[in-house]
C-alpha positions in Angstrom: 135.2 80.2 82.6 137.2 82.4 84.9 136.1 86.0 85.1 133.1 86.7 83.1 132.4 90.5 82.3 130.0 92.3 79.9 132.2 95.2 78.2 131.6 97.7 75.5 132.5 101.2 74.1 130.0 104.0 73.4 129.8 107.0 71.4 128.0 109.9 72.6 127.0 113.3 70.1 127.7 116.5 72.2 126.0 119.3 70.3 126.6 122.8 71.5 127.3 121.1 75.1 129.1 122.2 78.2 128.5 118.8 80.2 131.1 118.6 82.4 132.8 122.1 83.7 135.9 122.7 85.8 134.9 126.0 87.3 136.3 129.8 87.1 139.3 130.3 84.7 142.0 132.9 85.7 143.3 135.3 83.2 140.8 135.6 80.9 138.8 138.8 80.0 136.2 138.5 82.6 135.5 137.3 86.5 132.5 135.2 85.7 134.5 132.6 83.0 133.9 129.1 83.4 135.6 126.4 81.5 135.1 122.9 80.7 137.2 120.1 81.7 139.5 118.9 79.0 142.7 117.2 78.7 145.9 118.3 76.5 148.1 116.5 74.6 150.5 118.7 72.8 148.9 121.4 71.5 145.6 119.6 71.1 143.1 120.0 73.6 139.9 117.5 74.4 136.9 118.0 76.5 136.0 115.1 78.6 133.6 114.5 81.0 134.9 112.9 84.3 134.1 109.2 85.3 132.5 110.4 88.2 130.1 112.6 86.2 129.0 109.7 83.9 128.3 107.9 86.5 126.0 110.2 88.4 123.8 110.4 85.2 124.0 106.6 84.9 122.7 106.6 88.8 119.8 108.7 88.2 118.6 106.9 85.1 118.1 103.9 87.6 116.6 106.0 90.2 113.9 107.5 88.0 113.4 104.5 85.7 113.8 101.3 87.1 112.4 102.4 90.7 116.4 101.8 92.3 116.2 103.3 95.9 119.3 105.8 96.4 121.1 104.2 99.6 121.2 106.4 103.1 123.9 108.8 102.8 126.0 110.0 106.2 127.4 113.0 106.1 130.4 113.7 109.1 132.9 116.6 109.0 135.2 115.3 106.3 133.8 112.4 104.7 130.3 111.1 103.4 129.6 107.7 102.6 126.5 105.4 101.9 124.8 102.6 103.9 127.1 100.1 102.7 124.1 97.8 102.0 124.4 96.3 98.7 121.8 93.7 99.4 118.8 96.2 100.0 120.1 98.6 97.8 121.2 98.0 94.4 123.4 101.0 93.6 125.5 99.8 96.9 125.9 96.5 95.3 126.9 97.9 91.8 128.4 101.1 91.9 130.5 99.9 95.4 131.3 102.2 98.8 133.7 103.0 101.0 131.9 103.1 104.6 133.9 104.3 107.5 131.6 104.0 110.8 133.4 105.8 113.4 132.4 105.3 117.3 129.6 107.6 118.6 130.6 109.1 121.3 128.5 109.8 124.7 127.6 110.2 127.9 125.4 107.2 130.2 122.8 108.4 132.6 124.7 109.1 135.8 128.2 108.6 134.2 131.2 111.2 133.9 130.9 112.8 130.6 134.3 111.8 130.0 132.8 108.1 129.5 132.6 106.8 125.6 129.4 105.0 124.5 129.8 103.1 121.2 126.6 102.4 119.2 126.1 100.4 116.3 128.8 98.4 114.5 132.1 100.4 113.6 135.1 99.6 111.1 135.7 100.3 107.6 133.5 98.4 105.3 134.5 98.6 101.5 133.1 97.2 98.2 135.2 97.3 94.9 132.5 98.4 92.1 131.6 95.9 89.9 130.8 98.5 87.4 133.7 100.1 86.1 133.8 103.5 83.4 136.7 105.5 81.8 136.3 109.0 81.2 134.1 110.5 78.1 136.6 112.1 76.1 136.3 113.9 73.1 137.6 112.4 69.5 137.9 115.3 68.0 140.9 117.9 69.3 140.5 121.5 69.7 136.8 122.1 69.2 136.3 124.2 72.5 134.4 127.7 71.9 134.4 130.6 74.4 130.7 131.9 74.5 130.5 135.6 76.0 127.5 136.8 77.1 126.3 139.5 79.6 123.2 139.5 81.9 121.0 143.0 81.3 117.7 141.5 81.7 115.1 144.6 83.4 118.4 145.9 84.8 117.8 149.9 85.5 119.4 152.0 82.3 122.0 153.5 84.8 122.9 150.2 85.8 126.0 148.0 84.3 125.6 145.0 82.3 127.0 141.9 84.5 129.7 140.4 81.9 130.3 135.8 81.9 132.0 133.8 79.4 131.9 130.0 79.1 133.1 127.2 77.0 131.4 124.7 75.0 132.1 122.0 72.4 130.5 120.3 69.6 132.2 116.6 69.4 131.7 112.9 70.0 132.8 111.5 73.0 133.9 107.9 73.3 134.2 105.8 76.8 134.2 102.2 77.9 132.9 100.0 80.6 132.8 96.7 82.3 130.5 94.6 84.2 132.0 92.0 86.4 129.0 89.6 85.6 131.1 87.3 89.0 131.3 90.0 91.5 127.5 91.5 91.1 125.3 90.0 94.0 128.8 88.1 95.9 129.6 89.6 99.2 132.7 89.5 101.4 131.4 89.1 105.6 134.4 91.3 107.6 135.7 94.7 108.0 137.6 96.1 105.1 135.4 93.7 103.0 132.0 94.2 101.7 129.5 93.3 105.2 129.5 94.3 108.4 128.0 92.0 110.9 124.9 94.1 111.4 123.9 94.1 107.7 124.5 90.4 107.4 122.2 89.3 110.3 119.5 92.0 108.3 119.4 89.7 105.3 120.9 86.5 106.0 117.5 84.7 104.6 118.1 86.8 101.2 121.7 85.4 101.2 123.1 81.7 100.5 126.8 81.2 102.0 129.6 79.9 99.7 130.1 76.1 99.9 133.8 76.7 100.0 134.3 80.1 101.7 132.6 80.8 104.7 133.1 84.6 104.3 131.4 84.8 101.1 127.7 85.0 100.1 125.7 85.0 97.4 122.2 86.8 96.1 119.9 84.8 93.9 120.9 84.5 90.4 117.9 86.0 89.0 118.6 88.9 91.3 122.3 89.4 90.4 121.0 89.1 86.6 118.1 91.9 86.9 120.6 94.2 88.7 123.0 93.7 85.6 120.0 93.9 82.9 119.0 97.1 84.4 122.4 98.3 84.3 122.5 97.9 80.6 119.1 99.0 79.8 119.8 102.2 82.0 122.7 103.1 79.6 120.3 103.2 76.6 118.3 106.2 78.4 121.5 107.8 79.4 120.6 111.7 80.1 121.9 114.3 82.4 125.0 116.9 82.1 125.7 120.5 83.4 123.9 123.5 81.3 121.0 121.7 80.1 119.1 125.0 80.4 120.9 126.9 77.9 123.2 123.9 76.1 120.5 121.6 75.8 122.7 117.7 74.7 120.9 114.4 74.2 123.9 112.0 75.9 122.2 109.0 74.7 125.0 107.0 72.9 124.8 106.7 69.2 127.0 104.1 68.7 127.8 101.2 70.7 130.1 98.0 70.9 128.9 96.0 73.8 130.0 92.4 74.6 130.7 89.2 76.7 134.1 88.1 77.3 136.1 86.2 79.7 138.3 88.5 81.5 138.4 91.7 83.4 140.1 94.0 81.0 138.1 96.7 78.8 139.3 96.0 75.4 137.4 98.3 73.2 139.4 101.3 74.2 140.1 104.2 71.9 138.0 102.2 68.8 136.9 105.6 67.4 139.0 108.1 65.6 138.8 111.4 63.7 139.2 111.2 59.8 141.6 112.6 57.9 140.1 115.9 58.2 139.9 116.0 61.9 135.9 116.9 61.1 134.3 113.7 61.4 134.4 110.1 63.6 135.5 106.8 61.8 135.3 103.4 63.4 138.9 102.0 63.5 138.4 98.5 62.1 142.1 98.2 61.7 142.4 97.9 65.7 139.1 96.5 66.1 140.7 93.6 64.1 143.7 93.6 66.1 141.9 93.4 69.3 139.8 90.5 68.1 142.4 88.5 67.1 144.3 88.4 70.6 140.5 88.0 72.4 139.7 85.3 69.9 139.9 82.5 72.9 137.8 84.8 75.3 134.9 85.9 73.9 131.6 84.5 75.4 129.6 83.2 72.8 127.1 80.4 72.6 125.9 78.2 69.3 122.6 80.3 69.2 124.3 83.9 70.1 127.5 86.1 68.8 129.5 87.4 71.8 129.6 91.2 70.5 126.6 93.6 69.5 126.6 96.4 67.5 123.8 99.4 67.1 124.5 102.6 65.5 122.5 105.9 64.4 122.6 106.7 60.9 125.0 109.1 59.3 127.1 109.1 62.7 130.2 107.4 61.6 132.0 108.6 58.3 132.9 105.2 57.4 129.4 104.0 58.0 129.1 101.8 54.7 132.6 100.0 55.2 132.1 99.3 59.0 128.6 97.5 57.8 130.0 95.4 54.7 133.1 94.6 57.2 130.8 93.2 60.1 129.0 91.1 57.2 131.5 89.9 55.0 134.8 89.2 56.6 135.7 86.5 58.7 137.2 87.9 61.5 134.3 90.0 62.4 131.2 87.9 61.1 132.2 85.1 63.1 131.8 87.5 66.5 129.6 90.5 65.7 126.1 91.1 64.7 124.8 94.2 63.6 121.7 94.6 65.5 120.3 98.1 64.6 119.9 101.2 67.3 122.2 101.6 70.0 119.2 100.8 72.1 118.2 97.6 70.4 121.8 96.3 70.5 121.6 97.2 74.7 118.4 95.7 74.8 120.1 92.5 73.1 123.2 92.3 75.5 120.8 92.5 78.5 118.3 89.8 76.9 121.4 87.5 77.3 122.6 88.4 80.5 120.4 85.5 82.3 121.5 83.0 79.7 125.4 83.7 81.1 124.1 83.1 84.6 123.1 80.1 83.6 125.4 79.1 81.5 128.9 80.4 83.5 128.0 81.3 86.8 
């Protein structure tokens, strides 16, 4: 097993939402006009949520529900970076960082003011995120609506109202993610790598040095496994987004297809498509069957567990009955996909299997 990952596709129902905005728009009828982020393909416009915003929602759930401590942030004139300590801070481990520590300038007592004092460890340390995710992009095109409003509450009778305009949409957003199980809790020492000397020395007792590479250090398997489980379970509780006070929308996934693959790719791309009327969403079984044909040898499953788990909210998919029948009866699907129940139940099932994968493969 070369590179085991947890990977999945999620579908989120955005109901009258404006989850991620692009700021003010020029050339519209009012000055205070806020537009949503969107992608144009030909004459079609698709609203989207940036990968950064999705990761922010994910982090906030991990802080609030799973007890993760936010990594300390250092703000400089033109940059900001976290502590860069993936042993003490789970988010530095899973979400990565770029910590560029500069030399501190000062004056020794009795020395000339131009004399330089170097304090602490300097240099650049970076960690490539084991958790990778796409944008969340609308499945349905051309569903952005302009909403005109004004502020007039308790203004004097002779005062003009303040007009404003905003955009919102009702659609389904799809995205994919991967978590590299091999990279969680694995750190390399040295500049332009994961660990600085001071971080390594502070946590030597918590780490095991690799038998074959003296620059590599590992957290215990149970710690690595627990961090991955937290991230997967947090996805089932996802919440966040802009303009929630007046555009409240639940961003908890309504459909998930998540599994274990040997390889770093995210194969479950664009599995959700509009129906023939561009009104509802279908799971593209033809595309999924093609993916599974190519990845058949790379799906990680045991004798007692399948490799991929499907959870859904009833009535979301236009071809729900067709999907369930295919997953239960067609050999190309039933041999590797298990229909678990709700999205949360499917993600919980995946989280429960993670320790077994660590014991079996890592």
